[in-house]
N, C-alpha and C positions, 0 to 999 in steps of 0.2 A: 936584667932580662925582663922581657915583657911576660906579664901573666896570662895564662890561658884563659880565654872568655868562658865564662859560665854557661851551661848548656841552657839554651833558650827554653821557656816554659812550654809545655804542650798546648796546642790549640784544642778548641772544643771538639767533641766527637761529632760525627755525621748525624746521628740521632738527634743531638742538641741542636745542631744548625738546621735540620729539618723542621723540629718543633717550633724553633724561633719563628720560621717563617710560614708556619702552618695556620689556616684560618680555622681549624678544628679547635673549638673552644676548650680550653683547660689543659691542652696539650703542652703548651709553652710554659705552663706552671710545673709541670711534673718532670720533664728532661731540662735539667739546669745543670750547668757545671758545679763541681762540688760534691760532697756527700749527701747523704739522706737525712732529710729534716722533717720534723713533724708537719709543716705546712705542705710540703711536697706529697707526703703520705695521704693527707686529707684531700688534697686535690687529685690524687690518684684514686683513691676510694670513691670520689664523687664522679670522676670521669667513668670508671668501670661499671658503677651502679647505673648511670644514664644509659651508657652504651647497652648494657643488658636489657634494660627496660625498652630501648628502642627496638633491638633485635627480637625481643619476645613479642612485641606488638606486630612487627613485620611478619614474623612467622605465623602467629595466630591469625592474622588477616588472610595470608595465602592459604592455609589450611582450611579456613572458612570459605574461601573463594571455590577451592577444589572441591568442597562437599556438594556444590550446586544445589543450595537451599531454594525452594520455591514455596510461595504462598498462593494458594486458590481461594477466593472469596466469592461465595455465592449470596445473592440476596433474593429473597423470594417475598412477593406482596400479593396478598389475597385481594381479589376484586369480585364483588357480587355480580357485576356486569361489565363486560368487555366488548368494545366495539370491534367490528370486522376489522382486521389489519389490512393496511394498504399493500398493494401486491405490484411490484416492479419488474417488468419483463424487458430483457435486452436481447436483441436478435441481430447478429451480425449479417443474416441475409434479409435485408430489409423489406424487400418488395416481393409481390406475388407475381410469377411470370404470366399467369393469366391475365393480369390487368396491364400488361405492357403492350403499348400499341406501337406502330411504326413511327408515329410522330414523337411519341415519348422518347423513343430510342435516339431520334436524331437530335433532340436536346439533351438527353441524359446519357448519350453513349460514352462520352469522356469519363464521366463518373463511374460507369460499369466497367470501364476498362475494355470496351470494345472498340476497335479502329473502324473508322468510316467503310472502308472496303469490306468488312465483315457484317455489316448490318443486317443484309438478306439472309445470310447463313445463320446469324444469331437468332433471328426472328423465327426462321424454320426450326431451329433447336428447341425453342422454347414452345413450339406449337401455334405460333401465331402467323397469320397471313402477312406476306410481304410482296408488295408491288413496286416494283424498281422504277418502271417507266412513267406510270401515271400519278405518282405520289406528290403531292404538294405540301411542303413543310408549313406549318402555321407561322405567322409573323410574332406572335407573343407566346409565352409558356408561363403557366401558374404553377409554381413549384409546390405550394401549399395544398392546391387541388390534386396535384399529381400524388403527392404523398398520403393524402386522405384516401384516394382512390386505390392506390397500389399497395399500401402498407397492409399488414396483417390485422384482423379484426378479432375482438374477443369472442364474438358470436360463433366464428369458425373455430376456435380453439378450445372453447370451454365445453368439456365432456361431462363433468360432474362437480358440483360445488354444493358443500353441506357445511353449515356453521351452527353449532349449537343446536343440533337435532333438527335445524330448518333448512329446506332446500333453497339455494340461491342461483339466480339466473344471470344472464348478460345484462339484462335491464336493471340490475341492482347495483351495477358499477357505471362509473362516468370516468372518461379519459380526462385526466387532469393535465398531464404534460405531453406536449409533442413538439420538442425543440428541433427546428429544421437544421440548424447549424450543427448541433451534436449528431444528428442522423447522417448528415452529409459526410462527416468526418469519421463516425464510428458506427453506429447501429440505429436501428428502430427502437425507440424508448417508449414503452407504454407505462403509465402510472395509473391503476385502477383503483378507485377508492369507493366505498359504499358511502354515498351520500346522503340517500334517503333514510337511513337509520332504522329500517324495518326488519332487521335480522338480530334483534336483542335476545335471542333465545339461545345437554353437554355433547360433546363430539362435534368436530369439525374436520373438514378436509377440502381438498381441491385438486381436481384431475384436469390437466390441459392436453390437447393435442397439437403437436407442433406443426403438423401438415407439411412435412418436408417435401412433399411432391410438388407443391407450388413454389419453391424457392427458386431462385435465379441460378443458372449453372456457372 
């Protein structure tokens, strides 16, 4: 008679197979076939300790982030003498309508967004004379001169200026920046600075009149 074949040995468990192919360091040393050994216990303790430290740090950083800590640092510096600060004014309505002529409009109409057939109506709207028949357009146009003429002046805007107890006037300031390219694409940019240095004198203030009645529509 043929003997009955012995029962085949049971294969490794699923967790053992998973641990053997896992890249998580130490797991493959813990889940092994066979009974518990000292080596496996040491690996298990080391693995659990490392995992606990990792999870603690993650939880700590999340709690710290949700607290929304912020730091505000202020520096104070005393100065016995401070020069008058530079003042930069940016006006998106770059030109005064009182300075726009019919010839200016024919050269700058596209930039103003006014179609040619509306030139006469536009001039009438800003209170400028418009002669449709006898007008002769100039052959050349100086953009720098136009901007100097039509742009806003500090003399017209300066209502009151006082620095360190002494009155300051428009003649105390000089226009430093007048970038044509920037004005064409954005706005009139003035940068006034007290170059004379004759205002070294407490209390200061500056009041300006925007003169909105001169803005283009």
